[in-house]
C-alpha positions, 0 to 999 in steps of 0.5 A: 881879778889876777891883778887884785890877787897879785897885790894881796899876795905881794902885800903878805906873802911877797917878801918871804924872809922879811917884813911883807912888801907893800906894793904901789896901788893902782891910781886913776888916770891922770893921778900924781904918783904917791911915791916919788923921788920927793914925797908928794905933800899931803895937802896936794894928795888930799886935793887930788882925791877930792877933785877925782884925779886920784884915789890914793893918799900914801905918806912915808916921810911925814909923821902925823898925829891926830890933826889929819882931819881933812881926810874926812869926807873923801868919798873917792879915797880907795887907798890910804897908807900913813907909814909914820903916824902917832894917830890915836882913837880920838884922831880916827873918829874925825874921819867919816865918809870914806865910803870907798876905802878899800886899803889901809895902812896905819904904822905907828897908830895906837888904835884901840877898841873904840878906833877899831869899831870905827874903822869898821864902819868903812865896809869896803876895806879888803886890806887892814894893817895895823902893826902898832895897834892897842885894841882888845878882844872886844875890839876884834869883834867889830871885824865881822862888819867887814864882809870883804876882808881878805888880808889882816895884819896887826900887833896888839898886846891886849889880844888873847885866844878869845880874840882868835874866835872872832878872827876865825869867823872872817869868811873871806880872810885869805892873808893873816899876819900876827905880830907879838900877839900874846896867844897860846896854842889854843888861840892858834888851833881856833884858826883852823876854822879859816878853811879859805886861809892861804897864808899865815905869818907868825912873828913873835908868837909863842905857841908849840910845834904841836899847835902848829901841826894841829893847824897844818893838819886842819889846813894842809895847804897853808903857807906858814911862816914863823918868825920870818922863816918858812915853818918846817911843815909848810907845804909851800916852802921854797928857797929864799 
C-alpha cells in the first residue's frame, strides 16, 4: 500500500515546480524493461503482455495514430503509457478487453466524449492522464463508472464549471491536475466537495484569489500548486 501511494504522489506532486514526474511502473517477474537505452519495439511489448511476461506497455519515441488495434484483448495489461500519439475516439473504440488496466497516459490524444465514455468501461482504472483531450462536461459524467479513480489529469477547452460537478462526485479521487480548463470561480468552489482530495494542480486556470481562499477553507490540508508554483496559502508549501 505504501509503494502504491508513493507512485501516485510521484505522478502528480513529486515534481514541484515542473510537470509532474511519471515514474516507471512495476513489471511482472521476467518482463522486459519498458524504458531502456533503446526503446523496446511496441510489437515486442505487446507480445510480452500477451504471454504474461509483462503487464506494461510504455512507448516514448514512436508516434501512433489510430492503428494500434493490437492493444485490444490484452487482459493482463495493467499500465499503458503512450507519450506521443494522435489517437482519436475512432482508434480508442478499437480497444476492448482491457479488464486489468489501472494506469493510462495518452499524450497528444484528442479524446472526445465518445472516447472517454469507452475508456470508462475499463473499470479498474486508478490513474488517467489525458493532457490534450477534447471532451466536454457530458464526457466527464462517465467518470462515475471508475470507482477506483485516484488520479485525474487532463486538459480540454470544452469543459466548464458544470463539468466540475461531475469531478466533485469522485469519492476516491486524491490527486487532480487541471490544465487550461476554462472554469471560473464557481467551478473551482465545487471541488470543495472532494474532502479526500490531497493535491490539486492548476495550470493556466483563470480563477481569483478569493475562490482559492474559499477552496482552502473547505479543504485546509490541500496541497495546491498554481501555475507550477506553490500558492501562498498552500499549507504544504516547501522550498523547491
